[in-house]
C-alpha positions, -999 to +999 in steps of 0.1 A: -202-082-079-209-052-100-205-058-137-217-033-163-236-014-136-255-045-125-253-065-093-243-101-099-248-129-074-225-159-071-231-193-056-199-190-036-194-163-010-164-149+009-167-141+046-148-111+058-136-117+094-129-091+120-092-097+129-098-084+165-126-109+171-123-139+148-158-151+157-173-119+141-182-118+104-181-082+092-197-090+058-202-115+030-192-107-006-196-125-038-166-145-052-159-139-089-149-167-113-128-164-145-161-162-164-171-131-144-137-116-151-142-121-189-176-105-187-162-075-168-134-071-193-159-072-222-181-046-206-152-024-198-139-026-234-173-017-247-176+013-224-141+026-232-146+046-264-174+068-249-155+073-216-123+081-235-141+108-254-157+123-223-144+157-216-115+154-192-130+182-171-161+161-167-140+131-156-122+153-131-156+167-118-167+131-111-136+125-089-144+157-070-180+146-064-166+112-052-143+131-028-172+151-014-193+120-009-163+103+008-158+134+031-195+132+041-191+095+050-156+098+065-164+084+099-184+055+085-157+045+061-131+047+089-154+025+110-155-002+083-117-002+084-116-006+122-137-037+120-126-053+087-089-046+088-082-039+125-069-004+119-071+018+150-091+049+147-062+073+139-049+049+112-083+043+097-092+080+095-059+088+079-066+062+052-099+078+044-082+112+043-056+099+019-083+085-004-099+120-005-065+135-013-060+111-042-093+120-057-088+158-055-051+157-064-057+135-095-087+157-106-065+188-103-037+172-123-060+159-150-071+194-157-035+204-163-026+173-183-057+178-205-043+210-220-027+203-254+009+214-260+023+224-293+050+244-310+032+261-339+051+274-369+039+292-400+019+267-419+019+241-391-004+235-362+012+210-338-004+195-308+008+169-282-017+154-259-023+123-237-045+093-246-059+067-223-047+031-228-080+011-225-091-014-199-072-011-166-072-038-140-067-025-104-054-052-079-052-036-045-039-047-010-057-049+023-033-027+044-045+006+029-079-008+019-096+024+007-067+048-001-047+025-024-077+010-042-092+044-046-060+061-057-051+036-084-087+034-097-091+072-097-059+077-117-071+052-143-106+067-145-097+103-146-073+098-175-100+081-196-095+044-189-122+020-178-114+001-147-120-033-130-114-032-092-101-065-077-097-059-040-079-081-015-101-108+000-095-093+035-109-059+026-137-066+000-164-049+021-146-016+022-141-020-016-179-025-019-184+009-002-160+025-027-181+010-055-212+026-039-194+060-039-185+057-076-221+049-084-234+077-062-210+101-079-225+093-113-200+070-130-216+056-162-224+019-163-195-002-176-168+023-167-159+008-133-165-027-121-163-044-087-149-079-089-140-094-055-128-129-054-098-152-048-068-138-065-054-172-076-087-179-094-094-146-112-060-130-113-045-149-143-076-141-164-074-104-156-037-102-162-034-123-193-066-113-212-057-097-246-082-068-241-066-056-209-042-027-215-029-019-180-025-036-147-019-015-116-008-036-086+002-030-050+012-061-030+039-088-025+070-092-046+060-128-054+027-118-069+042-088-086+068-109-104+040-133-116+021-103-129+052-090-146+056-122-165+019-125-173+015-090-186+047-093-207+033-122-227+016-113-260-017-131-259-034-143-292-054-113-306-036-088-285-027-056-304-009-036-278+019-039-252+005-040-217+017-017-190+023-028-155+025-004-126+037-022-095+047-014-059+060-044-041+070-037-005+103-031+012+128-040+039+132-005+052+159+008+075+163+039+097+199+050+104+205+065+139+236+087+138+257+091+169+245+127+173+208+120+167+181+136+189+174+104+209+138+114+218+129+120+182+148+088+170+131+065+195+096+079+187+102+078+149+115+042+150+087+029+172+060+046+151+076+034+119+081-002+130+049-008+150+023+016+135-006-006+122+013-036+136+041-032+111+018-040+082+029-012+059+052-016+030+069+015+042+074+002+078+108+002+094+119-034+101+156-024+106+172+001+129+209+006+121+224+024+151+259+038+154+278+022+184+280+053+207+241+055+209+233+018+205+228+006+240+208+036+253+188+036+221+179+000+224+169+003+261+146+032+253+130+016+222+122-014+243+106+007+271+086+028+246+074-003+228+064-018+262+041+011+267+020+002+236-013-012+249-024-043+229-060-049+223-090-048+198-088-021+171-121-006+182-108+001+217-096+038+216-071+031+244-053+005+225-024+015+202-015-019+189-041-044+175-040-078+157-025-086+123-049-090+095-057-127+097-046-161+111-025-169+081-005-136+085-001-143+123+013-178+117+037-165+090+050-138+113+054-162+142+075-184+119+099-154+112+101-148+150+112-183+155+139-178+129+149-146+146+153-164+179+177-188+163+199-161+147+197-131+171+189-120+206+153-114+215+152-084+238+114-078+238+083-098+230+050-080+236+024-102+253-012-099+239-025-114+272-060-127+273-069-114+238-045-138+221-072-164+216-098-137+206-081-125+175-051-127+152-027-111+177+011-110+175+029-087+200+057-064+189+091-081+189+125-065+190+158-083+182+193-072+189+227-085+178+212-090+144+237-099+116+231-079+084+225-111+064+201-127+089+167-137+076+149-111+097+173-084+084+168-094+047+133-107+041+101-087+042+081-099+072+051-075+070+045-076+107+057-062+141+093-074+141+122-049+144+159-059+139+184-036+156+218-036+140+249-021+157+275-005+134+308+013+139+302+042+116+283+058+087+301+038+060+290+005+075+255+019+082+250+028+045+264-004+032+240-024+054+211-001+047+216-006+009+223-043+013+189-057+006+169-064-026+144-036-018+145+002-021+113+016-009+116+039+021+145+047+045+153+072+072+180+090+090+181+107+124+211+131+126+221+166+135+251+166+112+245+187+080+273+168+062+260+134+072+225+144+061+239+155+027+258+122+023+229+100+032+207+119+008+232+110-019+240+075-010+209+059+006+192+045-024+155+044-017+124+058-033+113+079-003+140+091+022+129+108+054+152+129+076+145+133+113+109+119+111+091+086+109+093+068+075+056+060+072+028+083+063+036+098+029+012+126+020-003+130-014+014+157-034+040+163-006+058+130-006+051+112-039+054+075-030+071+046-047+104+027-049+128+009-072+150-022-071+126-049-061+102-025-044+086-012-076+091+001-111+096+038-104+061+053-108+052+075-078+017+076-065+004+110-055+029+128-077+034+140-113+037+104-125 
């Protein structure tokens, strides 16, 4: 742990396992207790006034220094992701690049936000300006282990809040490397803390403590709803209303119009569904295909998916690696069994000999999927694609909008009128036309959803 600038040892340790080779321990990290969480909150509260009053330009400069350090360590940081989270090289490098973008983008916007605004009149000097909230708790996922943790923490820090980083257990080593970078960039002691541990053990303390002002979370809907309830409660001694920023996943669909460019549609769906083994909140788990193109589209998606070589993330020839851990593998296999009972399995990728080496699940494609089937409604967070045949755009939009989520969506079409209609009626946070629906870029595609996918704030945008 790092609390108030000091390394803190713990009796219990957490092993971080390489998903590609379950016998390999990537690193061991300390495991925080509720008492450690209380200590971190107290130190962050004590450091807050001085950090709040630090010149915003100086805070922005610190982010730029962190970005420069990260750029100099780009390949090393990507390598940690290959081994700790089983991202292939392209995905891992993109994650580091996104973290750098967050640092530089938020530094740039802080300089703009720091300028007071006012409408002065004779005898009046009026000024409107932003104030930080206080202690921010950052609870990050493992699927973008550097980018999301860095982005949420950087936004909190540059706006004058102090921050406690609680990474996912599966990516705590990468988070330790981020803590190294904050320290190297010159962050004052007490301003940012590194608190790995078991979420169920330290999460309630972090969310419910009266001195926490803000919780920024990316993860599952279940945990997000618990945090929503915990942060809404007014704890004894609490003198403020806590703010929750939450992004909670999706059940994302791509609509394939009957005049779509088939080459582009097949490539976009396969990349969206099976990039990083489907472990992105923005991944496409549903392809809604108009009847005239359905059969040929399905055949080509199957053949394209068949070409994905399955193997360890560190093998540059492999495009498809393991899922993050054994628990995730078993959960995904349970959904596959449900899919077999409700739909027609048209392709199941075979990991081959590596199946016993790591947490491997091959890509799976189902056809004849009913819109209300389990695999068409629930977030699986794995390489499972449901292909749904529809008669026209009316039905496609009804099915696309027919889940509890509204994060990302896509359309492949050559029809200007259909594109205009889908832009109006497909209710998602990020809608992509004639491209894959993963890979939002900071500043170009501000990212975030609504309904049960989030509360509306957009990462990498003016929010």
